[in-house]
C-alpha positions as CSV (number, residue, x, y, z in Angstrom):
1,L,111.1,-43.4,-21.2
2,S,111.0,-40.0,-19.5
3,L,114.7,-39.4,-20.1
4,R,114.3,-40.1,-23.7
5,N,111.4,-37.7,-24.0
6,V,113.4,-34.7,-22.6
7,H,114.7,-33.7,-26.1
8,A,112.0,-35.5,-28.2
9,T,109.8,-33.9,-30.8
10,P,106.0,-33.7,-30.2
11,E,105.6,-36.5,-32.8
12,Q,108.1,-38.7,-30.9
13,K,106.4,-38.0,-27.6
14,V,103.1,-39.1,-28.9
15,K,104.6,-42.2,-30.4
16,A,106.3,-43.0,-27.1
17,A,103.1,-42.5,-25.1
18,D,101.3,-44.9,-27.4
19,E,104.1,-47.5,-26.9
20,E,103.8,-47.0,-23.2
21,K,100.1,-47.6,-23.3
22,L,100.6,-50.8,-25.3
23,G,103.3,-51.8,-22.9
24,I,101.0,-51.5,-19.9
25,G,98.4,-53.7,-21.6
26,A,101.0,-56.2,-22.5
27,M,102.4,-56.2,-19.0
28,I,99.0,-57.0,-17.6
29,A,98.4,-59.7,-20.1
30,D,101.8,-61.2,-19.4
31,G,101.0,-61.2,-15.7
32,F,97.8,-63.2,-16.2
33,R,99.6,-65.6,-18.6
34,F,102.3,-66.1,-16.0
35,I,99.6,-66.9,-13.4
36,R,97.9,-69.4,-15.6
37,S,101.1,-71.2,-16.5
38,T,102.7,-71.2,-13.0
39,P,101.1,-73.4,-10.4
40,L,103.0,-71.8,-7.6
41,V,101.7,-68.3,-8.3
42,R,98.2,-69.6,-9.3
43,G,97.9,-71.4,-5.9
44,L,99.2,-68.4,-4.1
45,L,96.6,-66.0,-5.6
46,V,93.7,-68.5,-5.2
47,G,94.7,-69.2,-1.6
48,A,95.0,-65.4,-0.9
49,F,91.5,-64.9,-2.5
50,G,90.0,-67.4,0.0
51,A,91.8,-65.8,2.9
52,F,90.6,-62.3,1.8
53,V,87.0,-63.6,1.5
54,A,87.2,-65.0,5.0
55,G,88.8,-61.8,6.3
56,G,86.0,-59.7,4.8
57,A,83.4,-61.9,6.4
58,V,85.0,-61.5,9.8
59,I,85.3,-57.7,9.4
60,G,81.8,-57.3,8.2
61,S,80.3,-59.4,11.0
62,A,82.6,-58.6,13.9
63,K,80.4,-56.1,15.7
64,P,77.1,-58.1,15.6
65,Y,79.0,-61.3,16.4
66,S,80.4,-59.8,19.6
67,S,76.9,-58.8,20.5
68,S,75.7,-62.4,20.0
69,L,78.0,-63.6,22.7
70,L,76.0,-61.6,25.2
71,A,79.3,-60.5,26.9
72,G,78.8,-56.7,26.8
73,D,80.4,-53.9,24.8
74,S,83.9,-55.0,25.9
75,A,83.6,-58.2,23.9
76,F,84.2,-56.4,20.6
77,S,87.4,-54.8,21.9
78,L,88.7,-58.1,23.3
79,L,88.1,-59.8,20.0
80,V,89.9,-57.1,18.1
81,L,92.8,-57.3,20.5
82,A,92.9,-61.1,20.2
83,V,93.1,-60.8,16.4
84,F,96.1,-58.4,16.5
85,L,97.9,-60.5,19.1
86,G,97.4,-63.5,16.9
87,L,98.6,-61.7,13.8
88,A,101.7,-60.4,15.5
89,T,102.5,-63.9,16.9
90,G,102.1,-65.5,13.5
91,M,104.4,-63.0,11.8
92,V,107.0,-63.5,14.6
93,F,107.0,-67.3,14.4
94,A,106.5,-67.7,10.6
95,P,110.2,-67.5,9.8
96,K,111.0,-70.1,12.4
97,L,108.3,-72.4,11.0
98,A,109.7,-71.9,7.5
99,R,113.0,-73.3,8.7
100,R,111.3,-76.7,9.2
101,L,108.4,-76.5,6.7
102,P,108.9,-75.3,3.1
103,H,107.1,-72.1,2.1
104,D,105.0,-73.8,-0.6
105,R,103.5,-76.1,2.0
106,L,103.4,-73.7,4.9
107,F,101.2,-71.2,2.9
108,G,98.4,-73.6,2.1
109,L,98.4,-75.3,5.5
110,S,98.2,-71.9,7.2
111,I,95.1,-71.0,5.3
112,V,93.5,-74.4,6.0
113,A,94.3,-74.0,9.7
114,A,92.9,-70.4,9.7
115,A,89.7,-71.7,8.0
116,I,89.2,-74.5,10.6
117,S,89.9,-72.0,13.4
118,L,87.3,-69.6,11.9
119,G,84.8,-72.5,12.0
120,F,85.4,-72.8,15.7
121,V,84.8,-69.0,16.0
122,A,81.5,-69.3,14.2
123,L,80.3,-72.2,16.4
124,S,81.6,-70.9,19.7
125,P,79.0,-70.5,22.5
126,H,81.2,-68.5,24.9
127,L,83.5,-65.5,24.8
128,T,86.4,-67.5,26.2
129,I,86.3,-70.1,23.4
130,S,85.8,-67.3,20.9
131,L,88.9,-65.5,22.1
132,I,91.1,-68.6,21.9
133,A,89.8,-69.4,18.4
134,V,90.3,-65.8,17.2
135,V,93.9,-65.8,18.4
136,L,94.4,-69.0,16.4
137,V,92.9,-67.4,13.3
138,G,95.2,-64.5,13.7
139,I,98.3,-66.7,14.1
140,C,97.5,-68.7,11.0
141,A,96.6,-65.5,9.0
142,G,99.8,-63.8,10.0
143,T,101.8,-66.9,9.0
144,A,100.1,-67.1,5.7
145,F,100.5,-63.4,5.0
146,L,104.2,-63.3,5.7
147,T,104.8,-66.6,3.8
148,G,102.9,-65.3,0.8
149,V,105.0,-62.1,0.7
150,T,108.2,-64.2,1.1
151,I,107.2,-66.4,-1.8
152,I,106.5,-63.5,-4.1
153,G,109.8,-61.9,-3.1
154,S,112.0,-65.0,-3.4
155,R,110.3,-67.4,-5.9
156,V,108.9,-65.0,-8.6
157,E,111.3,-63.6,-11.2
158,D,112.3,-60.0,-11.1
159,A,110.8,-59.3,-14.5
160,I,107.3,-60.3,-13.4
161,R,107.3,-59.7,-9.7
162,G,105.9,-56.1,-10.0
163,R,102.9,-57.3,-12.0
164,I,102.1,-60.1,-9.6
165,N,102.3,-57.7,-6.7
166,A,99.9,-55.3,-8.5
167,I,97.4,-58.1,-9.2
168,Y,97.7,-59.3,-5.6
169,Q,97.0,-55.9,-4.2
170,L,94.2,-55.2,-6.6
171,M,92.5,-58.5,-5.7
172,M,92.9,-57.8,-2.0
173,K,91.2,-54.4,-2.3
174,L,88.3,-55.6,-4.5
175,V,87.6,-58.8,-2.5
176,L,87.8,-57.1,0.9
177,F,85.6,-54.2,-0.3
178,G,83.1,-56.5,-1.9
179,T,82.7,-58.8,1.1
180,T,82.5,-56.1,3.7
181,V,79.7,-54.5,1.7
182,T,77.7,-57.7,1.1
183,V,78.2,-59.3,4.5
184,P,75.9,-56.9,6.5
185,V,73.2,-57.6,3.9
186,L,73.6,-61.4,4.3
187,V,73.6,-61.0,8.1
188,G,70.3,-59.1,8.0
189,L,68.6,-62.0,6.1
190,V,68.7,-64.3,9.1
191,D,66.4,-63.7,12.0
192,Q,68.0,-63.6,15.5
193,R,67.1,-66.1,18.1
194,N,68.5,-67.2,21.5
195,I,69.4,-70.8,22.3
196,T,71.0,-72.6,25.2
197,V,74.3,-74.4,24.6
198,F,75.9,-76.3,27.5
199,G,74.0,-74.1,30.0
200,S,75.1,-70.8,28.3
201,E,72.6,-68.7,26.4
202,V,73.8,-67.9,22.8
203,S,72.2,-65.4,20.4
204,I,72.2,-66.9,16.9
205,D,72.0,-64.4,14.0
206,G,73.4,-64.2,10.5
207,T,77.0,-63.7,11.6
208,R,77.6,-67.3,12.3
209,P,76.4,-68.7,8.9
210,V,78.4,-65.9,7.2
211,M,81.5,-66.9,9.1
212,L,81.0,-70.6,8.3
213,G,80.6,-69.7,4.7
214,G,83.9,-67.7,4.7
215,A,85.6,-70.6,6.5
216,A,84.4,-73.0,3.9
217,I,85.7,-70.8,1.0
218,A,89.0,-70.4,2.8
219,L,89.3,-74.1,3.4
220,V,88.7,-75.0,-0.3
221,A,91.1,-72.2,-1.4
222,G,93.7,-73.4,1.1
223,L,93.5,-77.0,-0.1
224,F,93.7,-75.9,-3.7
225,A,96.8,-73.7,-2.9
226,Y,98.5,-76.6,-1.1
227,R,98.0,-78.9,-4.1
228,Q,99.1,-76.3,-6.6
229,M,102.1,-75.0,-4.7
230,D,103.5,-78.3,-3.4
231,D,106.4,-79.4,-5.5
232,K,105.2,-83.0,-5.6
233,R,107.9,-84.2,-3.2
234,T,107.7,-87.8,-2.1
235,E,108.0,-86.9,1.6
236,P,104.5,-86.9,3.3
237,I,103.4,-83.8,5.1
238,L,103.4,-85.5,8.5
239,A,107.2,-86.0,8.2
240,D,107.6,-82.2,7.8
241,L,105.2,-81.5,10.6
Protein backbone atom coordinates (compact mmCIF):
# COMPACT_ATOMS: atom_id res chain seq x y z
CA LEU A 1 0.00 0.00 0.00
CA SER A 2 2.78 2.44 0.88
CA LEU A 3 4.63 1.67 -2.37
CA ARG A 4 1.50 2.40 -4.36
CA ASN A 5 1.07 5.70 -2.55
CA VAL A 6 4.49 7.06 -3.50
CA HIS A 7 3.28 8.58 -6.78
CA ALA A 8 -0.46 8.70 -5.96
CA THR A 9 -2.59 11.83 -6.11
CA PRO A 10 -4.14 13.22 -2.89
CA GLU A 11 -7.53 11.79 -3.89
CA GLN A 12 -5.98 8.36 -4.45
CA LYS A 13 -4.21 8.53 -1.09
CA VAL A 14 -7.46 9.32 0.73
CA LYS A 15 -9.21 6.46 -1.05
CA ALA A 16 -6.37 4.08 -0.19
CA ALA A 17 -6.49 5.12 3.46
CA ASP A 18 -10.24 4.44 3.56
CA GLU A 19 -9.68 1.02 2.03
CA GLU A 20 -7.00 0.30 4.60
CA LYS A 21 -9.34 1.23 7.47
CA LEU A 22 -12.03 -1.02 6.05
CA GLY A 23 -9.43 -3.73 5.62
CA ILE A 24 -8.41 -3.58 9.29
CA GLY A 25 -12.03 -3.92 10.41
CA ALA A 26 -12.56 -6.76 8.00
CA MET A 27 -9.40 -8.47 9.23
CA ILE A 28 -10.59 -8.31 12.85
CA ALA A 29 -14.02 -9.62 11.87
CA ASP A 30 -12.42 -12.43 9.87
CA GLY A 31 -10.29 -13.32 12.87
CA PHE A 32 -13.32 -13.71 15.16
CA ARG A 33 -15.24 -15.63 12.49
CA PHE A 34 -12.28 -17.97 12.17
CA ILE A 35 -12.21 -18.46 15.95
CA ARG A 36 -15.93 -19.26 16.08
CA SER A 37 -15.71 -21.74 13.22
CA THR A 38 -12.46 -23.47 14.23
CA PRO A 39 -12.63 -25.66 17.36
CA LEU A 40 -8.83 -25.87 17.58
CA VAL A 41 -8.32 -22.11 17.84
CA ARG A 42 -11.45 -21.62 19.95
CA GLY A 43 -10.22 -24.16 22.47
CA LEU A 44 -6.75 -22.62 22.40
CA LEU A 45 -7.99 -19.12 23.24
CA VAL A 46 -10.45 -20.29 25.90
CA GLY A 47 -7.76 -22.39 27.54
CA ALA A 48 -5.33 -19.48 27.40
CA PHE A 49 -7.98 -17.22 28.95
CA GLY A 50 -8.30 -19.56 31.92
CA ALA A 51 -4.54 -19.77 32.26
CA PHE A 52 -4.21 -15.96 32.19
CA VAL A 53 -6.89 -15.59 34.87
CA ALA A 54 -5.05 -18.07 37.09
CA GLY A 55 -1.77 -16.31 36.38
CA GLY A 56 -3.23 -12.94 37.30
CA ALA A 57 -4.62 -14.40 40.52
CA VAL A 58 -1.18 -15.70 41.44
CA ILE A 59 0.57 -12.42 40.58
CA GLY A 60 -1.90 -10.31 42.52
CA SER A 61 -1.84 -12.48 45.65
CA ALA A 62 1.80 -13.64 45.67
CA LYS A 63 3.11 -11.25 48.29
CA PRO A 64 0.34 -11.68 50.91
CA TYR A 65 0.34 -15.43 50.24
CA SER A 66 4.03 -15.67 51.09
CA SER A 67 3.30 -13.79 54.32
CA SER A 68 0.51 -16.22 55.19
CA LEU A 69 3.06 -19.07 55.26
CA LEU A 70 4.75 -17.38 58.25
CA ALA A 71 8.13 -18.20 56.72
CA GLY A 72 9.70 -14.75 56.71
CA ASP A 73 10.51 -12.31 53.91
CA SER A 74 12.61 -14.90 52.05
CA ALA A 75 9.49 -16.98 51.31
CA PHE A 76 8.40 -14.60 48.54
CA SER A 77 11.81 -14.80 46.82
CA LEU A 78 11.80 -18.60 47.07
CA LEU A 79 8.32 -18.81 45.54
CA VAL A 80 9.30 -16.53 42.65
CA LEU A 81 12.42 -18.62 42.06
CA ALA A 82 10.34 -21.80 42.11
CA VAL A 83 7.95 -20.40 39.50
CA PHE A 84 10.75 -19.49 37.08
CA LEU A 85 12.51 -22.81 37.58
CA GLY A 86 9.25 -24.56 36.80
CA LEU A 87 8.62 -22.44 33.70
CA ALA A 88 12.11 -23.10 32.36
CA THR A 89 11.77 -26.82 33.02
CA GLY A 90 8.40 -26.97 31.30
CA MET A 91 9.67 -25.19 28.20
CA VAL A 92 12.69 -27.49 28.01
CA PHE A 93 10.71 -30.71 28.27
CA ALA A 94 7.62 -29.63 26.30
CA PRO A 95 9.13 -30.61 22.90
CA LYS A 96 10.01 -34.04 24.28
CA LEU A 97 6.49 -34.50 25.61
CA ALA A 98 5.09 -33.42 22.25
CA ARG A 99 6.89 -36.34 20.59
CA ARG A 100 4.70 -38.74 22.58
CA LEU A 101 1.56 -36.67 23.14
CA PRO A 102 -0.14 -34.65 20.35
CA HIS A 103 -0.16 -30.89 20.78
CA ASP A 104 -3.96 -30.69 20.73
CA ARG A 105 -4.11 -32.96 23.79
CA LEU A 106 -0.99 -31.70 25.52
CA PHE A 107 -2.23 -28.09 25.67
CA GLY A 108 -5.49 -28.80 27.49
CA LEU A 109 -3.94 -31.37 29.80
CA SER A 110 -1.17 -28.94 30.77
CA ILE A 111 -3.71 -26.30 31.81
CA VAL A 112 -5.71 -28.87 33.79
CA ALA A 113 -2.55 -30.05 35.54
CA ALA A 114 -1.56 -26.44 36.28
CA ALA A 115 -5.01 -25.78 37.78
CA ILE A 116 -4.78 -28.84 40.03
CA SER A 117 -1.28 -27.83 41.13
CA LEU A 118 -2.51 -24.31 41.87
CA GLY A 119 -5.21 -25.85 44.06
CA PHE A 120 -2.49 -27.54 46.08
CA VAL A 121 -0.70 -24.20 46.39
CA ALA A 122 -3.87 -22.60 47.76
CA LEU A 123 -4.37 -25.38 50.31
CA SER A 124 -0.73 -25.77 51.32
CA PRO A 125 -0.03 -25.36 55.06
CA HIS A 126 3.78 -25.25 54.77
CA LEU A 127 6.41 -23.51 52.66
CA THR A 128 7.99 -26.78 51.51
CA ILE A 129 4.70 -28.07 50.09
CA SER A 130 4.05 -24.68 48.52
CA LEU A 131 7.42 -24.66 46.78
CA ILE A 132 6.87 -28.13 45.31
CA ALA A 133 3.38 -27.22 44.14
CA VAL A 134 4.56 -23.90 42.67
CA VAL A 135 7.28 -25.69 40.70
CA LEU A 136 4.60 -28.00 39.29
CA VAL A 137 2.47 -25.00 38.35
CA GLY A 138 5.44 -23.49 36.53
CA ILE A 139 6.23 -26.72 34.68
CA CYS A 140 2.64 -27.09 33.48
CA ALA A 141 2.37 -23.40 32.57
CA GLY A 142 5.61 -23.47 30.61
CA THR A 143 4.46 -26.57 28.75
CA ALA A 144 1.09 -25.01 27.93
CA PHE A 145 2.67 -21.74 26.78
CA LEU A 146 5.15 -23.35 24.40
CA THR A 147 2.53 -25.79 23.12
CA GLY A 148 0.10 -22.96 22.40
CA VAL A 149 2.72 -20.99 20.50
CA THR A 150 3.60 -24.11 18.52
CA ILE A 151 -0.04 -24.74 17.62
CA ILE A 152 -0.51 -21.17 16.37
CA GLY A 153 2.69 -21.39 14.34
CA SER A 154 2.06 -24.82 12.83
CA ARG A 155 -1.71 -25.38 12.71
CA VAL A 156 -3.06 -21.94 11.82
CA GLU A 157 -3.02 -20.82 8.20
CA ASP A 158 -0.58 -18.10 7.19
CA ALA A 159 -3.37 -15.77 6.06
CA ILE A 160 -5.03 -15.72 9.50
CA ARG A 161 -2.09 -16.37 11.83
CA GLY A 162 -1.25 -12.70 12.40
CA ARG A 163 -4.82 -11.90 13.41
CA ILE A 164 -4.97 -14.81 15.84
CA ASN A 165 -1.66 -13.73 17.38
CA ALA A 166 -2.97 -10.17 17.78
CA ILE A 167 -6.17 -11.35 19.48
CA TYR A 168 -4.14 -13.70 21.69
CA GLN A 169 -1.77 -10.94 22.84
CA LEU A 170 -4.58 -8.44 23.40
CA MET A 171 -6.51 -10.95 25.50
CA MET A 172 -3.41 -11.74 27.53
CA LYS A 173 -2.80 -8.07 28.36
CA LEU A 174 -6.43 -7.31 29.21
CA VAL A 175 -6.97 -10.39 31.37
CA LEU A 176 -3.70 -10.10 33.26
CA PHE A 177 -4.24 -6.39 33.87
CA GLY A 178 -7.82 -6.89 34.98
CA THR A 179 -7.07 -9.73 37.37
CA THR A 180 -4.00 -8.12 38.93
CA VAL A 181 -6.09 -5.00 39.62
CA THR A 182 -9.13 -6.79 41.06
CA VAL A 183 -7.33 -9.53 43.03
CA PRO A 184 -6.00 -7.22 45.80
CA VAL A 185 -9.55 -5.90 46.27
CA LEU A 186 -10.91 -9.45 46.58
CA VAL A 187 -8.13 -10.43 48.98
CA GLY A 188 -8.98 -7.48 51.22
CA LEU A 189 -12.59 -8.66 51.58
CA VAL A 190 -11.57 -11.70 53.67
CA ASP A 191 -10.54 -11.23 57.29
CA GLN A 192 -7.23 -12.82 58.26
CA ARG A 193 -7.17 -15.57 60.87
CA ASN A 194 -4.61 -18.12 62.10
CA ILE A 195 -5.36 -21.85 62.26
CA THR A 196 -3.31 -24.95 63.08
CA VAL A 197 -2.95 -27.63 60.38
CA PHE A 198 -1.01 -30.80 61.22
CA GLY A 199 0.81 -28.99 64.00
CA SER A 200 1.78 -26.02 61.78
CA GLU A 201 0.23 -22.59 62.24
CA VAL A 202 -1.19 -21.19 59.01
CA SER A 203 -2.49 -17.69 58.37
CA ILE A 204 -5.68 -17.75 56.30
CA ASP A 205 -6.58 -14.65 54.33
CA GLY A 206 -8.14 -13.80 51.00
CA THR A 207 -5.23 -15.10 48.93
CA ARG A 208 -6.21 -18.74 49.26
CA PRO A 209 -9.85 -18.36 48.14
CA VAL A 210 -8.67 -16.20 45.24
CA MET A 211 -6.14 -18.85 44.19
CA LEU A 212 -8.80 -21.55 44.47
CA GLY A 213 -11.09 -19.45 42.28
CA GLY A 214 -8.34 -18.99 39.70
CA ALA A 215 -7.62 -22.73 39.78
CA ALA A 216 -11.31 -23.50 39.23
CA ILE A 217 -11.51 -21.18 36.22
CA ALA A 218 -8.33 -22.65 34.75
CA LEU A 219 -9.64 -26.19 35.32
CA VAL A 220 -12.89 -25.50 33.48
CA ALA A 221 -11.06 -23.70 30.66
CA GLY A 222 -8.51 -26.52 30.36
CA LEU A 223 -11.22 -29.18 30.13
CA PHE A 224 -13.05 -27.11 27.51
CA ALA A 225 -9.83 -26.64 25.55
CA TYR A 226 -9.12 -30.36 25.66
CA ARG A 227 -12.58 -31.25 24.37
CA GLN A 228 -12.48 -28.62 21.63
CA MET A 229 -8.95 -29.27 20.44
CA ASP A 230 -8.89 -33.07 20.56
CA ASP A 231 -9.38 -34.40 17.05
CA LYS A 232 -11.82 -37.08 18.26
CA ARG A 233 -9.34 -39.88 17.85
CA THR A 234 -10.44 -43.29 19.07
CA GLU A 235 -7.34 -43.80 21.19
CA PRO A 236 -7.97 -43.13 24.90
CA ILE A 237 -5.83 -40.52 26.60
CA LEU A 238 -4.34 -43.13 28.94
CA ALA A 239 -2.76 -44.86 25.95
CA ASP A 240 -0.97 -41.63 24.98
CA LEU A 241 0.09 -41.00 28.56
